[in-house]
The first five atom37 places (N, CA, C, CB, O) and aatype in JSON, in Angstrom:
{
  "aatype": [20, 20, 20, 20, 20, 20, 20, 20, 20, 20, 20, 20, 20, 20, 20, 20, 20, 20, 20, 20, 20, 20, 20, 20, 20, 20, 20, 20, 20, 20, 20, 20, 20, 20, 20, 20, 20, 20, 20, 20, 20, 20, 20, 20, 20, 20, 20, 20, 20, 20, 20, 20, 20, 20, 20, 20, 20, 20, 20, 20, 20, 20, 20, 20, 20, 20, 20, 20, 20, 20, 20, 20, 20, 20, 20, 20, 20, 20, 20, 20, 20, 20, 20, 20, 20, 20, 20, 20],
  "atom_mask": [
    [1, 1, 1, 1, 1],
    [1, 1, 1, 1, 1],
    [1, 1, 1, 1, 1],
    [1, 1, 1, 1, 1],
    [1, 1, 1, 1, 1],
    [1, 1, 1, 1, 1],
    [1, 1, 1, 1, 1],
    [1, 1, 1, 1, 1],
    [1, 1, 1, 1, 1],
    [1, 1, 1, 1, 1],
    [1, 1, 1, 1, 1],
    [1, 1, 1, 1, 1],
    [1, 1, 1, 1, 1],
    [1, 1, 1, 1, 1],
    [1, 1, 1, 1, 1],
    [1, 1, 1, 1, 1],
    [1, 1, 1, 1, 1],
    [1, 1, 1, 1, 1],
    [1, 1, 1, 1, 1],
    [1, 1, 1, 1, 1],
    [1, 1, 1, 1, 1],
    [1, 1, 1, 1, 1],
    [1, 1, 1, 1, 1],
    [1, 1, 1, 1, 1],
    [1, 1, 1, 1, 1],
    [1, 1, 1, 1, 1],
    [1, 1, 1, 1, 1],
    [1, 1, 1, 1, 1],
    [1, 1, 1, 1, 1],
    [1, 1, 1, 1, 1],
    [1, 1, 1, 1, 1],
    [1, 1, 1, 1, 1],
    [1, 1, 1, 1, 1],
    [1, 1, 1, 1, 1],
    [1, 1, 1, 1, 1],
    [1, 1, 1, 1, 1],
    [1, 1, 1, 1, 1],
    [1, 1, 1, 1, 1],
    [1, 1, 1, 1, 1],
    [1, 1, 1, 1, 1],
    [1, 1, 1, 1, 1],
    [1, 1, 1, 1, 1],
    [1, 1, 1, 1, 1],
    [1, 1, 1, 1, 1],
    [1, 1, 1, 1, 1],
    [1, 1, 1, 1, 1],
    [1, 1, 1, 1, 1],
    [1, 1, 1, 1, 1],
    [1, 1, 1, 1, 1],
    [1, 1, 1, 1, 1],
    [1, 1, 1, 1, 1],
    [1, 1, 1, 1, 1],
    [1, 1, 1, 1, 1],
    [1, 1, 1, 1, 1],
    [1, 1, 1, 1, 1],
    [1, 1, 1, 1, 1],
    [1, 1, 1, 1, 1],
    [1, 1, 1, 1, 1],
    [1, 1, 1, 1, 1],
    [1, 1, 1, 1, 1],
    [1, 1, 1, 1, 1],
    [1, 1, 1, 1, 1],
    [1, 1, 1, 1, 1],
    [1, 1, 1, 1, 1],
    [1, 1, 1, 1, 1],
    [1, 1, 1, 1, 1],
    [1, 1, 1, 1, 1],
    [1, 1, 1, 1, 1],
    [1, 1, 1, 1, 1],
    [1, 1, 1, 1, 1],
    [1, 1, 1, 1, 1],
    [1, 1, 1, 1, 1],
    [1, 1, 1, 1, 1],
    [1, 1, 1, 1, 1],
    [1, 1, 1, 1, 1],
    [1, 1, 1, 1, 1],
    [1, 1, 1, 1, 1],
    [1, 1, 1, 1, 1],
    [1, 1, 1, 1, 1],
    [1, 1, 1, 1, 1],
    [1, 1, 1, 1, 1],
    [1, 1, 1, 1, 1],
    [1, 1, 1, 1, 1],
    [1, 1, 1, 1, 1],
    [1, 1, 1, 1, 1],
    [1, 1, 1, 1, 1],
    [1, 1, 1, 1, 1],
    [1, 1, 1, 1, 1]
  ],
  "atom_positions": [
    [[112.48, 181.39, 37.96], [111.31, 180.73, 37.72], [111.75, 179.27, 37.22], [110.41, 181.55, 36.69], [112.88, 179.09, 36.76]],
    [[110.9, 178.35, 37.31], [111.36, 176.87, 36.87], [110.25, 176.4, 35.65], [111.29, 175.67, 38.35], [109.02, 176.43, 35.76]],
    [[110.8, 176.09, 34.8], [110.57, 175.8, 33.3], [109.66, 174.14, 33.85], [112.48, 175.66, 32.08], [110.32, 173.39, 34.57]],
    [[108.55, 173.81, 33.56], [107.67, 173.39, 33.91], [108.25, 171.61, 32.92], [106.27, 174.51, 33.58], [108.55, 170.57, 33.5]],
    [[108.22, 171.83, 31.44], [108.97, 170.69, 30.65], [110.2, 169.95, 31.39], [109.55, 171.32, 29.31], [110.41, 168.85, 31.9]],
    [[110.94, 171.19, 31.15], [112.34, 171.18, 31.9], [112.35, 170.11, 32.82], [112.67, 172.51, 32.7], [112.8, 168.98, 32.63]],
    [[111.64, 170.71, 34.2], [111.64, 169.66, 35.7], [110.94, 169.04, 35.1], [111.1, 170.01, 37.31], [111.8, 168.32, 34.59]],
    [[109.43, 168.44, 34.43], [109.0, 166.85, 34.53], [109.71, 166.1, 33.6], [107.47, 166.54, 34.26], [109.94, 165.02, 34.14]],
    [[109.93, 166.11, 33.06], [111.58, 165.53, 32.21], [112.27, 164.75, 33.53], [112.97, 167.24, 31.54], [112.24, 163.57, 33.86]],
    [[112.85, 165.78, 34.07], [113.91, 165.54, 34.78], [113.23, 164.29, 35.93], [114.53, 167.07, 35.44], [113.3, 163.07, 36.03]],
    [[112.84, 164.96, 36.37], [111.23, 164.35, 37.66], [111.28, 162.73, 36.78], [108.76, 165.66, 37.35], [111.78, 161.73, 37.29]],
    [[110.71, 162.78, 35.52], [110.3, 161.17, 35.3], [111.58, 160.44, 34.74], [108.95, 160.94, 34.12], [111.5, 159.34, 34.19]],
    [[112.9, 161.2, 34.94], [113.47, 160.51, 34.19], [114.63, 159.16, 35.86], [114.43, 161.9, 32.84], [115.19, 158.07, 36.03]],
    [[114.17, 160.72, 36.7], [114.47, 160.62, 38.43], [113.95, 159.24, 38.94], [113.56, 161.92, 39.42], [114.69, 158.52, 39.61]],
    [[112.39, 158.79, 38.55], [111.65, 158.21, 39.01], [111.55, 156.86, 38.35], [110.69, 158.93, 39.07], [110.86, 155.94, 38.8]],
    [[112.48, 156.77, 36.99], [112.27, 155.98, 36.25], [113.51, 154.97, 36.71], [112.13, 156.56, 34.88], [113.58, 153.75, 36.85]],
    [[114.32, 155.89, 36.85], [115.89, 154.85, 37.57], [115.37, 154.78, 38.95], [117.86, 155.78, 37.61], [115.54, 153.71, 39.54]],
    [[114.99, 155.39, 39.33], [114.88, 154.76, 40.99], [113.76, 153.94, 40.66], [114.5, 155.94, 42.47], [113.77, 153.09, 41.55]],
    [[112.15, 153.52, 39.36], [111.53, 152.58, 39.61], [112.12, 150.74, 38.93], [110.21, 153.2, 39.13], [111.7, 149.64, 39.29]],
    [[113.26, 151.13, 37.8], [114.29, 149.87, 38.36], [114.95, 149.83, 38.81], [114.84, 149.23, 37.97], [115.51, 148.74, 38.72]],
    [[115.55, 150.7, 39.62], [116.77, 150.35, 40.77], [115.28, 149.0, 42.09], [117.64, 152.82, 41.99], [115.12, 147.88, 42.57]],
    [[114.81, 150.09, 41.98], [113.34, 149.19, 43.17], [113.4, 147.55, 42.66], [111.05, 149.96, 42.69], [113.9, 146.65, 43.33]],
    [[112.77, 147.39, 41.34], [112.92, 146.32, 40.74], [113.98, 145.23, 40.9], [112.91, 146.69, 39.75], [113.94, 144.1, 41.38]],
    [[114.9, 145.92, 40.38], [116.35, 145.34, 40.38], [116.36, 144.87, 42.13], [117.77, 146.74, 39.82], [116.81, 143.86, 42.67]],
    [[115.97, 145.56, 42.46], [116.44, 145.21, 43.95], [115.85, 144.14, 44.53], [116.21, 146.26, 44.89], [116.43, 143.35, 45.27]],
    [[114.48, 144.08, 44.16], [113.21, 142.73, 44.64], [113.6, 141.76, 43.95], [111.47, 142.88, 44.25], [112.98, 140.8, 44.42]],
    [[114.48, 141.27, 42.84], [114.54, 140.38, 42.16], [116.04, 140.07, 42.3], [113.96, 140.65, 40.92], [116.67, 139.59, 41.35]],
    [[116.69, 140.37, 43.67], [117.64, 139.56, 44.33], [117.91, 139.76, 45.46], [118.66, 139.51, 43.85], [117.93, 140.73, 46.22]],
    [[118.27, 137.97, 45.56], [118.09, 138.59, 47.31], [118.71, 138.76, 48.58], [117.36, 138.1, 47.86], [118.92, 138.07, 49.58]],
    [[118.93, 139.99, 48.15], [119.75, 141.18, 49.23], [119.45, 141.43, 51.02], [119.29, 142.78, 48.54], [120.18, 141.86, 51.91]],
    [[118.22, 141.0, 51.03], [118.04, 140.7, 52.5], [116.8, 139.68, 53.45], [117.9, 142.04, 52.94], [116.25, 138.82, 52.76]],
    [[116.59, 139.72, 54.15], [115.79, 138.61, 54.6], [114.33, 138.0, 53.04], [114.96, 139.42, 56.36], [113.86, 138.62, 52.08]],
    [[114.07, 136.33, 53.64], [113.3, 136.42, 52.63], [111.69, 137.21, 53.16], [113.24, 134.86, 52.03], [110.73, 137.46, 52.43]],
    [[111.86, 137.51, 54.95], [110.34, 139.14, 54.68], [110.4, 139.96, 54.52], [109.47, 139.77, 55.4], [109.47, 140.69, 54.87]],
    [[111.79, 140.61, 53.7], [112.26, 141.55, 53.46], [112.02, 141.44, 51.95], [113.5, 141.69, 54.04], [112.17, 142.49, 51.33]],
    [[111.76, 140.63, 51.42], [111.35, 140.41, 50.04], [109.99, 140.59, 50.08], [111.72, 139.1, 49.44], [109.29, 141.46, 49.57]],
    [[109.64, 139.36, 50.99], [107.81, 139.44, 51.02], [107.12, 140.84, 51.15], [107.16, 138.6, 52.44], [106.12, 141.24, 50.54]],
    [[108.1, 141.71, 52.36], [107.05, 142.98, 52.5], [107.58, 143.66, 50.87], [107.44, 144.3, 54.28], [106.56, 144.05, 50.31]],
    [[108.96, 143.93, 49.9], [109.04, 145.02, 48.91], [107.86, 144.11, 47.86], [110.92, 145.42, 48.21], [107.01, 144.54, 47.08]],
    [[108.21, 142.85, 48.19], [106.81, 142.34, 46.73], [105.45, 143.62, 47.39], [105.84, 139.65, 47.0], [104.91, 144.6, 46.87]],
    [[105.32, 142.95, 48.78], [104.21, 143.95, 48.88], [103.7, 145.11, 48.8], [103.97, 143.97, 49.43], [102.48, 145.27, 48.9]],
    [[104.5, 146.05, 48.62], [104.86, 147.39, 48.74], [104.71, 147.41, 47.17], [106.37, 147.82, 49.54], [104.18, 148.46, 46.79]],
    [[104.93, 146.83, 46.51], [104.77, 146.86, 44.9], [103.6, 146.97, 44.8], [105.21, 145.73, 44.02], [103.0, 147.86, 44.21]],
    [[103.0, 145.74, 45.59], [101.58, 144.92, 44.49], [100.26, 146.1, 45.57], [101.24, 142.08, 44.9], [99.18, 145.72, 46.01]],
    [[100.73, 147.2, 45.68], [99.91, 148.08, 46.5], [99.53, 148.71, 44.82], [100.8, 149.22, 47.98], [98.33, 148.9, 44.59]],
    [[100.52, 149.01, 43.7], [99.95, 149.11, 43.28], [98.8, 148.96, 42.18], [100.34, 149.32, 43.53], [99.28, 148.36, 41.21]],
    [[97.41, 149.3, 41.97], [96.7, 149.12, 41.55], [96.51, 148.04, 40.15], [96.52, 150.13, 41.65], [96.07, 148.64, 39.17]],
    [[96.75, 146.8, 39.98], [96.84, 146.08, 38.68], [98.01, 145.31, 38.72], [96.87, 146.98, 37.48], [98.23, 144.63, 37.72]],
    [[99.04, 145.25, 39.91], [100.73, 145.14, 39.49], [100.33, 143.58, 40.43], [102.34, 146.75, 40.32], [99.67, 143.22, 41.4]],
    [[101.14, 143.06, 39.46], [101.58, 141.37, 40.01], [102.9, 141.11, 39.56], [100.59, 140.02, 39.32], [103.18, 141.31, 38.38]],
    [[103.58, 140.76, 40.22], [105.58, 140.94, 40.96], [105.94, 140.5, 39.6], [106.47, 139.54, 42.66], [105.89, 139.29, 39.38]],
    [[106.32, 141.34, 38.62], [107.49, 140.96, 37.65], [106.63, 140.04, 37.0], [108.99, 140.31, 38.27], [106.76, 138.82, 37.09]],
    [[105.7, 140.64, 36.31], [105.07, 140.08, 34.54], [105.28, 141.62, 34.08], [102.85, 139.32, 34.28], [105.51, 142.66, 34.69]],
    [[105.09, 141.27, 32.71], [105.52, 142.14, 31.53], [104.31, 143.39, 31.4], [105.63, 141.09, 30.0], [104.4, 144.52, 30.92]],
    [[103.51, 142.91, 31.85], [102.5, 143.63, 31.54], [102.46, 145.1, 33.13], [101.01, 142.29, 31.34], [102.27, 146.32, 33.12]],
    [[102.7, 144.3, 34.04], [102.74, 144.91, 35.23], [104.14, 146.21, 35.52], [102.81, 143.61, 36.22], [104.25, 147.23, 36.19]],
    [[104.86, 145.54, 34.72], [106.35, 146.17, 34.55], [105.81, 147.45, 33.87], [107.61, 145.19, 33.51], [106.18, 148.51, 34.37]],
    [[105.22, 147.49, 33.09], [104.86, 148.4, 31.54], [104.1, 148.98, 32.78], [103.88, 147.66, 29.72], [104.53, 150.08, 33.13]],
    [[103.02, 148.45, 33.56], [102.15, 149.95, 34.27], [102.23, 150.27, 34.93], [101.16, 150.26, 34.56], [101.41, 151.14, 35.18]],
    [[103.73, 149.85, 36.41], [103.92, 150.75, 36.79], [105.03, 151.26, 36.75], [103.56, 150.74, 37.57], [105.63, 151.5, 37.79]],
    [[105.58, 151.54, 35.5], [106.76, 152.38, 34.36], [105.67, 153.74, 33.67], [107.45, 150.93, 32.63], [106.0, 154.78, 33.11]],
    [[104.38, 153.21, 33.97], [103.13, 154.22, 33.54], [102.82, 154.78, 34.65], [101.79, 153.59, 32.93], [102.34, 155.83, 34.23]],
    [[102.75, 154.83, 35.96], [102.15, 154.83, 37.29], [103.5, 156.06, 37.57], [102.03, 153.02, 38.33], [103.39, 157.25, 37.85]],
    [[104.58, 155.34, 37.39], [105.94, 156.64, 37.88], [105.8, 157.76, 36.49], [108.15, 155.71, 37.92], [105.97, 158.95, 36.76]],
    [[105.63, 157.55, 35.65], [105.6, 159.15, 34.7], [104.51, 159.5, 35.21], [105.52, 159.26, 32.88], [104.61, 160.5, 35.92]],
    [[103.05, 158.88, 35.08], [102.28, 160.03, 35.33], [102.59, 160.76, 37.32], [100.44, 159.36, 34.93], [102.38, 161.93, 37.62]],
    [[102.99, 159.89, 38.11], [102.96, 160.57, 39.53], [103.91, 161.66, 39.29], [103.42, 159.58, 40.87], [103.78, 162.8, 39.72]],
    [[105.28, 161.04, 38.27], [106.66, 161.85, 38.47], [106.05, 163.3, 37.78], [108.29, 161.03, 37.51], [106.6, 164.34, 38.14]],
    [[104.92, 163.41, 36.8], [104.45, 164.62, 36.11], [103.35, 165.24, 37.48], [103.56, 164.16, 34.37], [103.35, 166.45, 37.75]],
    [[102.74, 164.58, 38.01], [101.54, 165.49, 38.63], [102.9, 166.31, 39.98], [99.7, 164.13, 39.55], [102.74, 167.28, 40.72]],
    [[104.1, 165.41, 39.8], [104.81, 165.88, 41.35], [105.54, 167.03, 40.76], [106.02, 164.61, 42.27], [105.76, 168.12, 41.3]],
    [[105.92, 166.59, 39.44], [106.74, 168.11, 38.75], [105.94, 169.37, 38.89], [107.0, 168.04, 36.97], [106.34, 170.26, 39.64]],
    [[104.42, 169.52, 37.94], [103.4, 170.24, 38.12], [103.22, 170.98, 39.46], [102.44, 169.47, 37.86], [103.44, 172.15, 39.8]],
    [[102.68, 169.7, 40.23], [102.89, 170.76, 41.84], [103.74, 171.72, 42.77], [102.88, 170.16, 42.66], [103.7, 172.66, 43.56]],
    [[104.45, 170.91, 42.17], [106.42, 171.57, 42.71], [106.63, 173.37, 41.7], [108.39, 169.75, 41.59], [106.77, 174.48, 42.21]],
    [[106.58, 173.11, 40.61], [106.76, 173.83, 39.63], [105.82, 175.32, 39.84], [106.42, 172.9, 38.4], [106.15, 176.49, 39.65]],
    [[104.64, 174.79, 40.27], [103.76, 175.58, 40.66], [104.04, 176.62, 42.1], [102.69, 174.67, 40.77], [104.21, 177.83, 42.24]],
    [[103.98, 175.38, 43.09], [104.33, 175.63, 44.16], [105.47, 176.94, 44.14], [104.73, 174.35, 44.68], [105.19, 178.12, 44.36]],
    [[106.99, 176.32, 43.77], [107.86, 177.44, 44.02], [107.46, 178.83, 42.66], [109.67, 176.7, 43.94], [107.35, 180.03, 42.91]],
    [[107.39, 178.54, 42.05], [106.95, 180.15, 40.86], [105.85, 180.9, 41.67], [106.0, 179.7, 38.91], [105.76, 182.1, 41.92]],
    [[105.23, 180.08, 41.94], [104.04, 180.88, 42.27], [104.71, 181.75, 44.14], [102.32, 179.44, 42.37], [104.09, 182.69, 44.63]],
    [[105.9, 181.16, 44.76], [106.18, 181.43, 45.93], [107.12, 183.03, 45.4], [107.0, 180.0, 46.76], [107.15, 184.23, 45.69]],
    [[107.66, 182.22, 44.64], [108.95, 183.61, 44.11], [107.93, 184.52, 43.19], [110.7, 182.91, 42.79], [108.39, 185.66, 43.22]],
    [[106.6, 184.49, 42.3], [105.97, 185.5, 42.44], [105.56, 187.0, 42.94], [105.67, 185.1, 42.55], [105.71, 188.14, 42.49]],
    [[104.62, 186.06, 44.79], [104.5, 186.85, 45.21], [105.37, 187.12, 46.04], [103.66, 186.88, 45.42], [104.93, 187.85, 46.92]],
    [[107.22, 186.66, 46.26], [107.57, 187.46, 46.93], [108.49, 189.09, 46.25], [108.24, 186.54, 47.78], [108.77, 190.17, 46.76]],
    [[108.66, 188.53, 45.01], [108.91, 189.83, 44.44], [108.46, 191.12, 43.96], [109.23, 189.66, 43.85], [108.85, 192.11, 43.34]],
    [[107.23, 190.55, 44.68], [106.46, 192.49, 44.56], [106.67, 193.15, 45.93], [104.31, 192.64, 44.29], [106.29, 194.3, 46.13]]
  ]
}
């Protein structure tokens, strides 16, 4: 059985690290100009996000936090309910 609290915080940690890496990847021009435009456009699909403003960075981190907990809750529920059903 998975523990929601532990798994949820691990999902949040992984999500926030990935979010920071994606922001850093958008700052450095490691790709073509068109690639940078696409990268920024993907971030701007988040409601209220404008590229590299302080409020948007915090808002994106909040989105990642919420999405990570939703994903964790769903995964723990799915995993634990399937184990409960197969052990009978």
